[in-house]
N, C-alpha and C positions, 0 to 999 in steps of 0.2 A: 504494499499499499504506500510506504513512504518513497519508493522508488517511482511510483505511477505519479504521485503528488509531485515529486521533483521534475518530471517530465512535463507535467502541466504548467509549472512554474516557468518552464522554458518557453512554454507557448505566451507567456505574459499574464497568466492567472496568479493572485496571491495564494499563500499556503492555504488559507481559510477557504477561498473559493474553489481549490482542488479538494479539500477535505469534504466540502459539502457535496459537490459532484460526484466524487467517489461514494459517498455515503448513500446518494440516491440510486446510483446504479446498482448497490448492493439491496437496498429496500425501498421501494416506492410503491404508490405515493406516500409520503410522509409530510408530517406537521413541522414548523419550525422547531418545536420543542423535541420532537424525536430525532430531527436532523443535528440538533445541538447535543443531544444526549449522544449519539452515536458517532459523531465526529469530533468531539471534543472541543468544537467551538463555543465560548461563551455566549449565554443566551443575550447578553446586552448587545452583541456583535451580529448574531446571526441573520436577524431580519435585514440588515445592512448588506449582508453577504449574499444573501437571496437575492435581493433586489439588482445587484451588481450583475449576478447570473443571469437573471431574466432579461436584462438590458443586453447581454452579449448573446442572447438567444440560446443559453445553454439549458435552460429549464424551462417548464410550462407550469401555470398556475391553476389548479381546480379548486372551484368554489362550490361546496355542499354544506348543506345544514349549517350555515355559519361557520363552517371550519374551512380555513385555507390549507390546502395540501399542496405539495409539489412533486413533480415529476420530471426525469432528465429527459433531454433530447437525445436520440440515440447517438452513440459516439461516431458511427461511421458518418451520419449526417453532420454532426458538429464539425469534425475533422476535415471533412470535404468543403465545408463553408470556409473553415479557416484557410485550407490550401488555396482556395481559388481567391480569397481575399489577400493572402499573402503574395502570391504570385502576380496579382495585378498591382499590387504596391511596388513589388520589386521591379516589374516591368516599367512602371512609371518613373520610379526613381533612377532607374538606368539611364532613361533619356534625359531626365532633367539634370542629374549630376554629371552626365557626359557633357552637355550643354555648358555647365559651371565649370567643368574640367577644362574647357578650351580656352578659358581666360586666365589659367594658372599660367606661372612663369617657368616654362620649361627649360630655361637656360639653368635653372639650379640643378645640383646633383645631391641626391638625397642617400644619407649613409644608411648602412645596413649592418646590424651586428648580430642578428639573430638567425641561426642556421635554419630554423623552420620556415622563417619569412623568406630567407633568401631562396629557398627551393619552392615555396609556395608561389613567390612572384616569377621565377623561371618558367614554371608550368603554366601560370596565367598567361606569360608572353607568348607560350607556344600554342596556347589554345586559341588565342585571339589572332594569331599571325594569319595573314592571308595570301601573301606572296612569297616570302623569302625567311628562312631561319639560319643564321650561321651560329655555330655553337663550338666551344672549345671546352671540353669535360673530362673528368676522370670517370673511372668505373663507379665509385661509390655513388656519384650524383647522377651518372647515365641511367644507372639501374632504376632511379625513382622517376625518370623522365620517358621510359620506352613506351608506356601506353600514350602518352599524349603527343609524341613524336609520331607514332603510327598514325594517329588519328589525323595529325597534320598532314602526313604523306598522302593519306586518302582524300584529303580535300585539295591535292594537286600543289601543295605549298613545297617551294624547292628547299631541300635541306643539305646544309654541308656541315660535317661535323669532323673536328680535330679530336682524336681520342688517345688519351695518355694511358698506355698499358694494352693488354690484350683484351679483346671482345669477340664475341661471335654476333653481336648485335649489327643488324644490316637494316639501315633505313635512311634513303637518300643515299648521299655520298660520303662515305665513312673512311677517314684517313687515320692511320695508326701512328702515333709519335713513339720512335723508338727508343728515347733515352729518359723516360719518366723518373726512374731512380736519380739520375743526375739533377733534373729539374726540382725534384722533391727537396733534396739536399740543400740547393741553392736557395730555394724560396721559403723553406720551412713548412710548405703546406701545399694543397693542393688547390689549383686554379679553377675559375669558371667565368667564362664569358659569353654571354648570348646578346645577339643582336636579332631583332625581330622586325621584319619589313623595313629596314634601315631607318624605323622611325624611333626606336628605343632600345636602350643597352643595359645590360646587367654586368657588373663586374664583382667578383669577390675572390679571397683567399681564405680557404679553410684550414684551419690550424688543428692540432690536437685538442680532444674534448668538445669538437665543433664549434670552437670560436672562430667568429667570422669578422673579416674587414672587407667590407664591400660597399657597392653604390649602385643606385638606378637613375637614369637621367634620359631625357629626351633632348639633351643638348647636341646641336650638330656636330660640334668639333669632337665632344665624347664619342659619339657614335662612329664618326669616320676614323678616328684612332682604334676603335675597337673592331671596326670593320677591316681595317688594313692589316691589323695584328693578325685576324683569324686568316685572312686570305693569304699573306705572306707565309703562314706557317704551312697552309695548304700548297703554295708554290713549292717550298722547301721539300715538303713530304713526296710530291710528284717527282722533284728532281732525285731524292734519295732512294726512292722505289726503283729508278731506271738506273742510276749510276753509284749504287750502293758502295760496291768494292772499291772502285776508284776514289770515292770520297774517303773511305777509311784509310786507304792508302796513302793518300795525300796530306789528310788532316787529323789522322788518328782513330782508333777504334771506337771513341766516343765523340767523334768530331770536335775534339779539344781546340785544335788550332782553328777551325772554321768558326767556333763558338767565341773565340777571343776577338772581341770587336776592335780591340787597342792595336793590334799587329795584323799584317797580312803574310803572315808566315805558313809554310807547310812543315810537315814532319820531314825531318832530314835523315 
């Protein structure tokens, strides 16, 4: 009963309203006194609680022999009515808030420090993408995105992924980066970069214990930087795939000399 009432409060009912409704589902019709007795609602408050439930269309009032009794509306009817109302409100808010959203200053960069929010935001970007997704990601995060990426591919969204480590995941064009261990040591964490429709960008570094240092923006300069970062990694992966042996011979087994941007030397 307590769990059911807790769920009802998630729908906006007070605890007393939830208790009264559940009490009536168990035994009805019932008088206010009987409801108070069975639900634990103080008699001084039960009439006001029943008035609110009636206003919400969750109970009906029966008058007979000068006695007022109450009966609950069937749960299926009440819940369907709630669902319809909620969906209508959500649809309206989506439109109105989007219009307000267009007035925001998207030159700003919004910091992200929560891992769950970072992942939620990345998946939301993929869900709403209509043209292209550029993604640089590690195994741990890619596994959480697989379903939404497949859905995006089914919508004919172009997908290009730089993946650090081994993966069997195939969705769009996936390029495997061969030196993830070296990069992890250099950066101290896993990187995540996502660009959706060349309109928004999400960047983050994920450290031990899911600590995050990240950001989201629609700033054009920020988007261009992230787009170029992922595309240049893809260019390199195409070259590595075709000329790997030669590159290792000239620059080292882990491409050490190639990664040293402060010199233009080869292995001697």
